[in-house]
Structures are given as structure tokens and as C-alpha cells.
TORKOL-4160 file (C-alpha; in steps of 0.2 Angstrom, whole numbers, padded with zeros to 4 digits, m for minus):
386
<pt num="1" X="m0563" Y="0067" Z="m0857"/>
<pt num="2" X="m0550" Y="0080" Z="m0849"/>
<pt num="3" X="m0539" Y="0079" Z="m0865"/>
<pt num="4" X="m0552" Y="0077" Z="m0880"/>
<pt num="5" X="m0553" Y="0088" Z="m0892"/>
<pt num="6" X="m0567" Y="0103" Z="m0892"/>
<pt num="7" X="m0575" Y="0095" Z="m0906"/>
<pt num="8" X="m0577" Y="0077" Z="m0897"/>
<pt num="9" X="m0585" Y="0087" Z="m0880"/>
<pt num="10" X="m0593" Y="0097" Z="m0891"/>
<pt num="11" X="m0603" Y="0080" Z="m0898"/>
<pt num="12" X="m0608" Y="0075" Z="m0880"/>
<pt num="13" X="m0611" Y="0092" Z="m0874"/>
<pt num="14" X="m0598" Y="0093" Z="m0861"/>
<pt num="15" X="m0586" Y="0107" Z="m0868"/>
<pt num="16" X="m0588" Y="0119" Z="m0856"/>
<pt num="17" X="m0590" Y="0111" Z="m0841"/>
<pt num="18" X="m0572" Y="0099" Z="m0844"/>
<pt num="19" X="m0564" Y="0114" Z="m0848"/>
<pt num="20" X="m0571" Y="0123" Z="m0832"/>
<pt num="21" X="m0565" Y="0109" Z="m0820"/>
<pt num="22" X="m0548" Y="0107" Z="m0828"/>
<pt num="23" X="m0544" Y="0127" Z="m0828"/>
<pt num="24" X="m0548" Y="0128" Z="m0807"/>
<pt num="25" X="m0529" Y="0126" Z="m0802"/>
<pt num="26" X="m0525" Y="0141" Z="m0815"/>
<pt num="27" X="m0540" Y="0151" Z="m0807"/>
<pt num="28" X="m0533" Y="0147" Z="m0790"/>
<pt num="29" X="m0515" Y="0157" Z="m0793"/>
<pt num="30" X="m0526" Y="0171" Z="m0801"/>
<pt num="31" X="m0537" Y="0173" Z="m0783"/>
<pt num="32" X="m0523" Y="0174" Z="m0773"/>
<pt num="33" X="m0516" Y="0189" Z="m0784"/>
<pt num="34" X="m0534" Y="0198" Z="m0782"/>
<pt num="35" X="m0532" Y="0193" Z="m0763"/>
<pt num="36" X="m0516" Y="0203" Z="m0761"/>
<pt num="37" X="m0522" Y="0218" Z="m0772"/>
<pt num="38" X="m0536" Y="0219" Z="m0760"/>
<pt num="39" X="m0527" Y="0214" Z="m0745"/>
<pt num="40" X="m0524" Y="0231" Z="m0737"/>
<pt num="41" X="m0539" Y="0239" Z="m0742"/>
<pt num="42" X="m0549" Y="0224" Z="m0736"/>
<pt num="43" X="m0540" Y="0224" Z="m0719"/>
<pt num="44" X="m0543" Y="0244" Z="m0717"/>
<pt num="45" X="m0563" Y="0240" Z="m0721"/>
<pt num="46" X="m0563" Y="0224" Z="m0704"/>
<pt num="47" X="m0555" Y="0234" Z="m0695"/>
<pt num="48" X="m0565" Y="0249" Z="m0698"/>
<pt num="49" X="m0579" Y="0239" Z="m0693"/>
<pt num="50" X="m0571" Y="0232" Z="m0677"/>
<pt num="51" X="m0568" Y="0249" Z="m0670"/>
<pt num="52" X="m0588" Y="0253" Z="m0672"/>
<pt num="53" X="m0589" Y="0240" Z="m0658"/>
<pt num="54" X="m0586" Y="0233" Z="m0642"/>
<pt num="55" X="m0594" Y="0217" Z="m0647"/>
<pt num="56" X="m0588" Y="0203" Z="m0654"/>
<pt num="57" X="m0596" Y="0204" Z="m0675"/>
<pt num="58" X="m0606" Y="0192" Z="m0681"/>
<pt num="59" X="m0598" Y="0186" Z="m0700"/>
<pt num="60" X="m0612" Y="0178" Z="m0707"/>
<pt num="61" X="m0607" Y="0167" Z="m0721"/>
<pt num="62" X="m0623" Y="0166" Z="m0735"/>
<pt num="63" X="m0625" Y="0162" Z="m0753"/>
<pt num="64" X="m0639" Y="0149" Z="m0761"/>
<pt num="65" X="m0637" Y="0132" Z="m0764"/>
<pt num="66" X="m0618" Y="0130" Z="m0769"/>
<pt num="67" X="m0613" Y="0145" Z="m0762"/>
<pt num="68" X="m0621" Y="0140" Z="m0747"/>
<pt num="69" X="m0611" Y="0126" Z="m0746"/>
<pt num="70" X="m0593" Y="0138" Z="m0748"/>
<pt num="71" X="m0598" Y="0143" Z="m0730"/>
<pt num="72" X="m0602" Y="0125" Z="m0723"/>
<pt num="73" X="m0585" Y="0121" Z="m0727"/>
<pt num="74" X="m0576" Y="0136" Z="m0721"/>
<pt num="75" X="m0586" Y="0139" Z="m0705"/>
<pt num="76" X="m0578" Y="0125" Z="m0696"/>
<pt num="77" X="m0559" Y="0129" Z="m0702"/>
<pt num="78" X="m0560" Y="0147" Z="m0696"/>
<pt num="79" X="m0570" Y="0142" Z="m0680"/>
<pt num="80" X="m0552" Y="0134" Z="m0678"/>
<pt num="81" X="m0540" Y="0146" Z="m0685"/>
<pt num="82" X="m0551" Y="0161" Z="m0687"/>
<pt num="83" X="m0549" Y="0178" Z="m0677"/>
<pt num="84" X="m0562" Y="0171" Z="m0665"/>
<pt num="85" X="m0560" Y="0184" Z="m0652"/>
<pt num="86" X="m0569" Y="0200" Z="m0664"/>
<pt num="87" X="m0578" Y="0187" Z="m0675"/>
<pt num="88" X="m0591" Y="0172" Z="m0672"/>
<pt num="89" X="m0592" Y="0163" Z="m0690"/>
<pt num="90" X="m0607" Y="0157" Z="m0693"/>
<pt num="91" X="m0615" Y="0148" Z="m0710"/>
<pt num="92" X="m0635" Y="0151" Z="m0716"/>
<pt num="93" X="m0643" Y="0151" Z="m0732"/>
<pt num="94" X="m0649" Y="0165" Z="m0741"/>
<pt num="95" X="m0663" Y="0152" Z="m0745"/>
<pt num="96" X="m0666" Y="0151" Z="m0723"/>
<pt num="97" X="m0665" Y="0169" Z="m0721"/>
<pt num="98" X="m0678" Y="0174" Z="m0732"/>
<pt num="99" X="m0691" Y="0165" Z="m0728"/>
<pt num="100" X="m0687" Y="0170" Z="m0709"/>
<pt num="101" X="m0676" Y="0184" Z="m0706"/>
<pt num="102" X="m0679" Y="0187" Z="m0690"/>
<pt num="103" X="m0674" Y="0168" Z="m0685"/>
<pt num="104" X="m0656" Y="0172" Z="m0690"/>
<pt num="105" X="m0652" Y="0193" Z="m0689"/>
<pt num="106" X="m0651" Y="0199" Z="m0673"/>
<pt num="107" X="m0656" Y="0220" Z="m0674"/>
<pt num="108" X="m0643" Y="0223" Z="m0659"/>
<pt num="109" X="m0629" Y="0212" Z="m0664"/>
<pt num="110" X="m0616" Y="0219" Z="m0675"/>
<pt num="111" X="m0614" Y="0209" Z="m0691"/>
<pt num="112" X="m0603" Y="0205" Z="m0706"/>
<pt num="113" X="m0613" Y="0198" Z="m0720"/>
<pt num="114" X="m0602" Y="0187" Z="m0732"/>
<pt num="115" X="m0612" Y="0185" Z="m0747"/>
<pt num="116" X="m0604" Y="0171" Z="m0760"/>
<pt num="117" X="m0611" Y="0171" Z="m0778"/>
<pt num="118" X="m0608" Y="0166" Z="m0794"/>
<pt num="119" X="m0620" Y="0177" Z="m0803"/>
<pt num="120" X="m0625" Y="0189" Z="m0790"/>
<pt num="121" X="m0642" Y="0189" Z="m0798"/>
<pt num="122" X="m0649" Y="0175" Z="m0788"/>
<pt num="123" X="m0666" Y="0184" Z="m0781"/>
<pt num="124" X="m0662" Y="0178" Z="m0761"/>
<pt num="125" X="m0646" Y="0183" Z="m0762"/>
<pt num="126" X="m0652" Y="0201" Z="m0766"/>
<pt num="127" X="m0666" Y="0199" Z="m0754"/>
<pt num="128" X="m0655" Y="0195" Z="m0741"/>
<pt num="129" X="m0645" Y="0210" Z="m0742"/>
<pt num="130" X="m0660" Y="0220" Z="m0742"/>
<pt num="131" X="m0668" Y="0211" Z="m0725"/>
<pt num="132" X="m0650" Y="0212" Z="m0718"/>
<pt num="133" X="m0650" Y="0232" Z="m0720"/>
<pt num="134" X="m0668" Y="0232" Z="m0715"/>
<pt num="135" X="m0667" Y="0221" Z="m0697"/>
<pt num="136" X="m0648" Y="0225" Z="m0693"/>
<pt num="137" X="m0645" Y="0241" Z="m0686"/>
<pt num="138" X="m0623" Y="0239" Z="m0688"/>
<pt num="139" X="m0620" Y="0228" Z="m0703"/>
<pt num="140" X="m0610" Y="0228" Z="m0717"/>
<pt num="141" X="m0606" Y="0218" Z="m0732"/>
<pt num="142" X="m0592" Y="0209" Z="m0740"/>
<pt num="143" X="m0597" Y="0204" Z="m0758"/>
<pt num="144" X="m0588" Y="0190" Z="m0764"/>
<pt num="145" X="m0593" Y="0185" Z="m0781"/>
<pt num="146" X="m0590" Y="0181" Z="m0799"/>
<pt num="147" X="m0600" Y="0193" Z="m0809"/>
<pt num="148" X="m0595" Y="0210" Z="m0811"/>
<pt num="149" X="m0611" Y="0215" Z="m0820"/>
<pt num="150" X="m0620" Y="0207" Z="m0806"/>
<pt num="151" X="m0635" Y="0216" Z="m0796"/>
<pt num="152" X="m0624" Y="0213" Z="m0780"/>
<pt num="153" X="m0608" Y="0219" Z="m0785"/>
<pt num="154" X="m0616" Y="0235" Z="m0796"/>
<pt num="155" X="m0630" Y="0236" Z="m0780"/>
<pt num="156" X="m0613" Y="0238" Z="m0767"/>
<pt num="157" X="m0602" Y="0246" Z="m0780"/>
<pt num="158" X="m0603" Y="0264" Z="m0770"/>
<pt num="159" X="m0609" Y="0260" Z="m0754"/>
<pt num="160" X="m0598" Y="0263" Z="m0741"/>
<pt num="161" X="m0602" Y="0250" Z="m0730"/>
<pt num="162" X="m0598" Y="0236" Z="m0742"/>
<pt num="163" X="m0584" Y="0229" Z="m0749"/>
<pt num="164" X="m0584" Y="0219" Z="m0767"/>
<pt num="165" X="m0570" Y="0205" Z="m0772"/>
<pt num="166" X="m0573" Y="0201" Z="m0787"/>
<pt num="167" X="m0566" Y="0182" Z="m0793"/>
<pt num="168" X="m0556" Y="0178" Z="m0809"/>
<pt num="169" X="m0566" Y="0181" Z="m0824"/>
<pt num="170" X="m0566" Y="0163" Z="m0830"/>
<pt num="171" X="m0573" Y="0158" Z="m0811"/>
<pt num="172" X="m0591" Y="0164" Z="m0818"/>
<pt num="173" X="m0594" Y="0147" Z="m0824"/>
<pt num="174" X="m0605" Y="0145" Z="m0839"/>
<pt num="175" X="m0609" Y="0130" Z="m0838"/>
<pt num="176" X="m0625" Y="0124" Z="m0827"/>
<pt num="177" X="m0614" Y="0118" Z="m0812"/>
<pt num="178" X="m0604" Y="0129" Z="m0802"/>
<pt num="179" X="m0587" Y="0122" Z="m0801"/>
<pt num="180" X="m0573" Y="0136" Z="m0802"/>
<pt num="181" X="m0586" Y="0149" Z="m0795"/>
<pt num="182" X="m0586" Y="0137" Z="m0779"/>
<pt num="183" X="m0567" Y="0134" Z="m0776"/>
<pt num="184" X="m0561" Y="0149" Z="m0780"/>
<pt num="185" X="m0573" Y="0159" Z="m0768"/>
<pt num="186" X="m0567" Y="0146" Z="m0755"/>
<pt num="187" X="m0550" Y="0150" Z="m0757"/>
<pt num="188" X="m0555" Y="0169" Z="m0755"/>
<pt num="189" X="m0564" Y="0168" Z="m0739"/>
<pt num="190" X="m0549" Y="0156" Z="m0732"/>
<pt num="191" X="m0535" Y="0170" Z="m0738"/>
<pt num="192" X="m0546" Y="0182" Z="m0729"/>
<pt num="193" X="m0550" Y="0175" Z="m0713"/>
<pt num="194" X="m0537" Y="0162" Z="m0709"/>
<pt num="195" X="m0525" Y="0169" Z="m0696"/>
<pt num="196" X="m0515" Y="0154" Z="m0694"/>
<pt num="197" X="m0511" Y="0147" Z="m0712"/>
<pt num="198" X="m0505" Y="0165" Z="m0719"/>
<pt num="199" X="m0490" Y="0157" Z="m0729"/>
<pt num="200" X="m0501" Y="0159" Z="m0742"/>
<pt num="201" X="m0489" Y="0157" Z="m0758"/>
<pt num="202" X="m0484" Y="0140" Z="m0753"/>
<pt num="203" X="m0502" Y="0136" Z="m0748"/>
<pt num="204" X="m0508" Y="0140" Z="m0767"/>
<pt num="205" X="m0493" Y="0132" Z="m0772"/>
<pt num="206" X="m0498" Y="0116" Z="m0765"/>
<pt num="207" X="m0518" Y="0114" Z="m0770"/>
<pt num="208" X="m0512" Y="0121" Z="m0788"/>
<pt num="209" X="m0502" Y="0105" Z="m0788"/>
<pt num="210" X="m0513" Y="0093" Z="m0781"/>
<pt num="211" X="m0526" Y="0099" Z="m0792"/>
<pt num="212" X="m0514" Y="0097" Z="m0807"/>
<pt num="213" X="m0514" Y="0079" Z="m0799"/>
<pt num="214" X="m0531" Y="0076" Z="m0800"/>
<pt num="215" X="m0533" Y="0081" Z="m0818"/>
<pt num="216" X="m0519" Y="0067" Z="m0821"/>
<pt num="217" X="m0530" Y="0054" Z="m0811"/>
<pt num="218" X="m0546" Y="0053" Z="m0826"/>
<pt num="219" X="m0540" Y="0033" Z="m0829"/>
<pt num="220" X="m0543" Y="0029" Z="m0809"/>
<pt num="221" X="m0560" Y="0038" Z="m0810"/>
<pt num="222" X="m0567" Y="0031" Z="m0827"/>
<pt num="223" X="m0564" Y="0014" Z="m0818"/>
<pt num="224" X="m0574" Y="0017" Z="m0805"/>
<pt num="225" X="m0588" Y="0025" Z="m0815"/>
<pt num="226" X="m0588" Y="0010" Z="m0825"/>
<pt num="227" X="m0592" Y="m0001" Z="m0812"/>
<pt num="228" X="m0612" Y="m0005" Z="m0810"/>
<pt num="229" X="m0620" Y="0008" Z="m0798"/>
<pt num="230" X="m0636" Y="0019" Z="m0797"/>
<pt num="231" X="m0632" Y="0026" Z="m0780"/>
<pt num="232" X="m0616" Y="0037" Z="m0773"/>
<pt num="233" X="m0612" Y="0042" Z="m0753"/>
<pt num="234" X="m0600" Y="0055" Z="m0749"/>
<pt num="235" X="m0593" Y="0053" Z="m0733"/>
<pt num="236" X="m0583" Y="0066" Z="m0723"/>
<pt num="237" X="m0579" Y="0077" Z="m0705"/>
<pt num="238" X="m0575" Y="0096" Z="m0698"/>
<pt num="239" X="m0574" Y="0106" Z="m0715"/>
<pt num="240" X="m0574" Y="0092" Z="m0728"/>
<pt num="241" X="m0591" Y="0087" Z="m0720"/>
<pt num="242" X="m0597" Y="0102" Z="m0729"/>
<pt num="243" X="m0588" Y="0099" Z="m0745"/>
<pt num="244" X="m0598" Y="0084" Z="m0743"/>
<pt num="245" X="m0615" Y="0093" Z="m0749"/>
<pt num="246" X="m0604" Y="0103" Z="m0763"/>
<pt num="247" X="m0598" Y="0083" Z="m0770"/>
<pt num="248" X="m0617" Y="0074" Z="m0769"/>
<pt num="249" X="m0624" Y="0090" Z="m0777"/>
<pt num="250" X="m0614" Y="0091" Z="m0793"/>
<pt num="251" X="m0616" Y="0071" Z="m0796"/>
<pt num="252" X="m0636" Y="0075" Z="m0793"/>
<pt num="253" X="m0636" Y="0090" Z="m0805"/>
<pt num="254" X="m0624" Y="0084" Z="m0820"/>
<pt num="255" X="m0635" Y="0067" Z="m0820"/>
<pt num="256" X="m0652" Y="0075" Z="m0817"/>
<pt num="257" X="m0657" Y="0065" Z="m0802"/>
<pt num="258" X="m0653" Y="0046" Z="m0814"/>
<pt num="259" X="m0641" Y="0044" Z="m0799"/>
<pt num="260" X="m0647" Y="0044" Z="m0781"/>
<pt num="261" X="m0634" Y="0053" Z="m0770"/>
<pt num="262" X="m0631" Y="0056" Z="m0751"/>
<pt num="263" X="m0621" Y="0066" Z="m0741"/>
<pt num="264" X="m0618" Y="0064" Z="m0721"/>
<pt num="265" X="m0603" Y="0067" Z="m0706"/>
<pt num="266" X="m0594" Y="0050" Z="m0706"/>
<pt num="267" X="m0599" Y="0049" Z="m0688"/>
<pt num="268" X="m0617" Y="0053" Z="m0692"/>
<pt num="269" X="m0620" Y="0040" Z="m0705"/>
<pt num="270" X="m0621" Y="0027" Z="m0693"/>
<pt num="271" X="m0636" Y="0036" Z="m0687"/>
<pt num="272" X="m0650" Y="0028" Z="m0702"/>
<pt num="273" X="m0643" Y="0036" Z="m0716"/>
<pt num="274" X="m0632" Y="0020" Z="m0719"/>
<pt num="275" X="m0647" Y="0011" Z="m0723"/>
<pt num="276" X="m0646" Y="0021" Z="m0741"/>
<pt num="277" X="m0632" Y="0008" Z="m0745"/>
<pt num="278" X="m0634" Y="m0006" Z="m0755"/>
<pt num="279" X="m0626" Y="m0018" Z="m0769"/>
<pt num="280" X="m0628" Y="m0004" Z="m0782"/>
<pt num="281" X="m0619" Y="0009" Z="m0772"/>
<pt num="282" X="m0601" Y="0017" Z="m0771"/>
<pt num="283" X="m0598" Y="0026" Z="m0758"/>
<pt num="284" X="m0583" Y="0041" Z="m0755"/>
<pt num="285" X="m0574" Y="0046" Z="m0739"/>
<pt num="286" X="m0564" Y="0062" Z="m0739"/>
<pt num="287" X="m0550" Y="0058" Z="m0725"/>
<pt num="288" X="m0547" Y="0073" Z="m0713"/>
<pt num="289" X="m0529" Y="0079" Z="m0713"/>
<pt num="290" X="m0529" Y="0081" Z="m0696"/>
<pt num="291" X="m0524" Y="0067" Z="m0686"/>
<pt num="292" X="m0539" Y="0063" Z="m0673"/>
<pt num="293" X="m0551" Y="0066" Z="m0687"/>
<pt num="294" X="m0546" Y="0054" Z="m0698"/>
<pt num="295" X="m0547" Y="0041" Z="m0687"/>
<pt num="296" X="m0567" Y="0042" Z="m0688"/>
<pt num="297" X="m0567" Y="0044" Z="m0707"/>
<pt num="298" X="m0556" Y="0029" Z="m0710"/>
<pt num="299" X="m0569" Y="0017" Z="m0696"/>
<pt num="300" X="m0585" Y="0022" Z="m0705"/>
<pt num="301" X="m0575" Y="0015" Z="m0724"/>
<pt num="302" X="m0567" Y="0003" Z="m0713"/>
<pt num="303" X="m0587" Y="m0004" Z="m0707"/>
<pt num="304" X="m0594" Y="m0003" Z="m0724"/>
<pt num="305" X="m0581" Y="m0011" Z="m0733"/>
<pt num="306" X="m0581" Y="m0024" Z="m0721"/>
<pt num="307" X="m0600" Y="m0025" Z="m0722"/>
<pt num="308" X="m0598" Y="m0030" Z="m0739"/>
<pt num="309" X="m0612" Y="m0020" Z="m0744"/>
<pt num="310" X="m0607" Y="m0008" Z="m0758"/>
<pt num="311" X="m0598" Y="m0010" Z="m0775"/>
<pt num="312" X="m0583" Y="m0002" Z="m0768"/>
<pt num="313" X="m0578" Y="0010" Z="m0753"/>
<pt num="314" X="m0564" Y="0023" Z="m0757"/>
<pt num="315" X="m0554" Y="0034" Z="m0746"/>
<pt num="316" X="m0549" Y="0051" Z="m0754"/>
<pt num="317" X="m0535" Y="0060" Z="m0746"/>
<pt num="318" X="m0520" Y="0069" Z="m0747"/>
<pt num="319" X="m0507" Y="0056" Z="m0746"/>
<pt num="320" X="m0509" Y="0037" Z="m0739"/>
<pt num="321" X="m0521" Y="0032" Z="m0727"/>
<pt num="322" X="m0523" Y="0020" Z="m0712"/>
<pt num="323" X="m0540" Y="0012" Z="m0722"/>
<pt num="324" X="m0535" Y="m0004" Z="m0729"/>
<pt num="325" X="m0546" Y="m0004" Z="m0743"/>
<pt num="326" X="m0546" Y="0008" Z="m0760"/>
<pt num="327" X="m0537" Y="0023" Z="m0758"/>
<pt num="328" X="m0536" Y="0037" Z="m0772"/>
<pt num="329" X="m0522" Y="0051" Z="m0763"/>
<pt num="330" X="m0514" Y="0065" Z="m0771"/>
<pt num="331" X="m0497" Y="0067" Z="m0765"/>
<pt num="332" X="m0488" Y="0080" Z="m0757"/>
<pt num="333" X="m0476" Y="0084" Z="m0741"/>
<pt num="334" X="m0484" Y="0101" Z="m0736"/>
<pt num="335" X="m0498" Y="0095" Z="m0726"/>
<pt num="336" X="m0513" Y="0105" Z="m0730"/>
<pt num="337" X="m0526" Y="0110" Z="m0717"/>
<pt num="338" X="m0544" Y="0103" Z="m0722"/>
<pt num="339" X="m0552" Y="0120" Z="m0728"/>
<pt num="340" X="m0537" Y="0121" Z="m0743"/>
<pt num="341" X="m0537" Y="0104" Z="m0743"/>
<pt num="342" X="m0555" Y="0104" Z="m0750"/>
<pt num="343" X="m0552" Y="0111" Z="m0766"/>
<pt num="344" X="m0541" Y="0098" Z="m0776"/>
<pt num="345" X="m0552" Y="0085" Z="m0766"/>
<pt num="346" X="m0569" Y="0093" Z="m0773"/>
<pt num="347" X="m0560" Y="0092" Z="m0793"/>
<pt num="348" X="m0559" Y="0073" Z="m0790"/>
<pt num="349" X="m0578" Y="0074" Z="m0786"/>
<pt num="350" X="m0582" Y="0085" Z="m0801"/>
<pt num="351" X="m0573" Y="0074" Z="m0812"/>
<pt num="352" X="m0584" Y="0059" Z="m0806"/>
<pt num="353" X="m0600" Y="0067" Z="m0809"/>
<pt num="354" X="m0594" Y="0073" Z="m0827"/>
<pt num="355" X="m0590" Y="0055" Z="m0832"/>
<pt num="356" X="m0606" Y="0049" Z="m0824"/>
<pt num="357" X="m0616" Y="0062" Z="m0830"/>
<pt num="358" X="m0610" Y="0054" Z="m0848"/>
<pt num="359" X="m0612" Y="0036" Z="m0842"/>
<pt num="360" X="m0629" Y="0043" Z="m0841"/>
<pt num="361" X="m0632" Y="0049" Z="m0857"/>
<pt num="362" X="m0633" Y="0065" Z="m0850"/>
<pt num="363" X="m0626" Y="0081" Z="m0856"/>
<pt num="364" X="m0615" Y="0092" Z="m0842"/>
<pt num="365" X="m0616" Y="0109" Z="m0850"/>
<pt num="366" X="m0634" Y="0108" Z="m0850"/>
<pt num="367" X="m0640" Y="0094" Z="m0839"/>
<pt num="368" X="m0658" Y="0098" Z="m0835"/>
<pt num="369" X="m0668" Y="0088" Z="m0850"/>
<pt num="370" X="m0683" Y="0099" Z="m0846"/>
<pt num="371" X="m0677" Y="0115" Z="m0843"/>
<pt num="372" X="m0685" Y="0117" Z="m0827"/>
<pt num="373" X="m0668" Y="0120" Z="m0816"/>
<pt num="374" X="m0657" Y="0133" Z="m0822"/>
<pt num="375" X="m0641" Y="0142" Z="m0820"/>
<pt num="376" X="m0649" Y="0156" Z="m0813"/>
<pt num="377" X="m0661" Y="0151" Z="m0801"/>
<pt num="378" X="m0680" Y="0156" Z="m0808"/>
<pt num="379" X="m0699" Y="0155" Z="m0801"/>
<pt num="380" X="m0694" Y="0165" Z="m0783"/>
<pt num="381" X="m0708" Y="0177" Z="m0777"/>
<pt num="382" X="m0700" Y="0189" Z="m0762"/>
<pt num="383" X="m0712" Y="0194" Z="m0753"/>
<pt num="384" X="m0714" Y="0211" Z="m0745"/>
<pt num="385" X="m0706" Y="0211" Z="m0726"/>
<pt num="386" X="m0712" Y="0222" Z="m0711"/>
């Protein structure tokens, strides 16, 4: 499909999503250029905030759905590699905050609210910013969005307490599923807050190279999708545990629930969720590049493979792993930290979702046959908060 003509893709309703998955390596280069152009002014914005307080600043990564999963992915990475002398990194979905703001916002805790948004028009995202301003005495906003015309970007334009970083124009996915928007916003957050991995040119060139490798793997992935299955599991640890949520959501969305999906951490899966696996299940495990952590990722795959209870149990990794079963490996001598490794790995999950959507006779560009699930969420009532 990745090399099909536009006409061929239009016939199966997949032209938008296919192209938006393929173009991500190009968008990552653009994201680095955008970061570099904003770097000095953003540093000044953050340094100014730090000078206003002697306390650690809560950095709350927030968003709804896939945008929330950006925070789940980057938080573990930044707790290890970010500035924890000045910041406390947290990930809280807007969908939790809006329904119970006092559970998450503290009046006297200086807070940097980092809002991730593709369209910038989700009701919960707009409301979360309003609630933060209402509840927290000292709050500033970093808006990382893909839509210059979205409410988040427009509302923050002339606000001295807000900083807006817009992602590449093409990252504002026009398909139903978030693909390039997710990976670009994730990359931007890592570039901004990671203090250890600062060789940005090398890192981005590596993820671009590995993303391009994924595009050439369609035959391998097609062979997996051609098998007889109706359930899929994604497993991983730390940042790659956050990635499992996005991986399973892509499959759930693009198949409109025709394929049942589960995600979990590599260690957590044994504690009940493993009962989900049967002889119609494919299990994927994201393998950490941390030598210690990867042992646990491999252990659970070896266990499931040895149980012979799944259709197939597959490791997804950078370079070859110690796993004795099937490995799909992206090769590069520069070893990525897991937060960055997530970007080429998510492309594998996106392509699996795309191919499976077509297999179950769904239309990837408009996967909700009833129209009751929308690209920008509808039907949300924001109730007044006092």
C-alpha cells in the first residue's frame, strides 16, 4: 500500500492516512528546524518563569486521547534525562483535569501547563487552560499544536504567560487518526526538555533513517497481518509503555473496534491482563534500549512464546535483541534513548493498523462507519466551575 498510486488508495479510502504515515521522517526534520528557530525565545520564557519562584515548577503534560499519550511517553524519559532540579514532570490528561480540577491543580504550586493538541479545538483542552488560570496562582502555558487557526494557538497569541510552538503544517493530520501530529509533538517535547541528549542533529538523522526503514518493511508487516487473528496486544516498559497506549489506539480506531486490543507494561501484563491472550492473538513487545529494562521486555515475550498461546509473539526493537522468537529490528549504530526510539517504532504500529483496517474492510481515512466518533471530539458539555 505504501507505494500504491493515489487512485488505488482512493478506491479503499486510504490515501490520506497512508501518505500521512509515510511522510513522518520528513516532518521530523522540519520539527527540528522549528525547534531551532524557537530555541532562544523558549529558553528565555522558561528561565523567566524559574526566576519568579524558589519552588520546583510542576510541568504538567496534558492533552486528550493521542495528545495525552504524548505526555505518557515523554514523562518517564524526562524524569530521567530532564531538569529535575527545577521541574517536576507529570502527565495528566485533560479529560481527567476537566472533570475534577482540584484533584490535579494546586493553587500555590507554580505550574507550567504543556498542552499538546492536533487541532487545538478539543473542548477539554480549551477548558483545561481556563481552569488552570482560574485555580493556580502562578501558571504559564506552553502550547505545542499543529493548527495555527486552532483555539489554543489563537487564544494564546497575545498572552504574555503563554508560548506557542506550532508543528509542521503537514503534521495537522487530515485523516481521522493522529499520526504525524503525535510523533512531531513528542519529538518537540523531547528536544525542549531533555538536557542529556543534546546532539539533536544526530538524533533526528537517526530516527529519520529508521523511519525510512519502516516504510520498506511493508511486506514483512503484511505477512503478519495476513495471519488469522482478532486480538492484538502491545507491551513495553517506561517510555515504551506509554507508546503501547498509542499503538493499540491506532489499531482500535482504524478497525473501528473489529480487532480487540490491549496494552500494558511488560511486567504488569502477568497480573491478570495476560488472560486476554488466546489462539487468535498477536502479541507485540517494544524492547527498551536500556540494557537492564530490556531484560523484562524479553522475559515476558519468551514466556508467552513458550506458552504457545498466541498466533505469534514479536519483538519490535532497534537492532537485534536477545529474544529467541520473531524480531522486527530497525538498524542503526547510534543507540537511541527510548523516548526517541518510540518515534520510528510507532510507525510500525501505524502501518500494522493501516493494513489491518483494510484487511477487515474498513476505510482508514474515515474509519467510523456510524460517524459517531469524530476527528475532533464532539458532544462534550463543559460545565461551569466555581
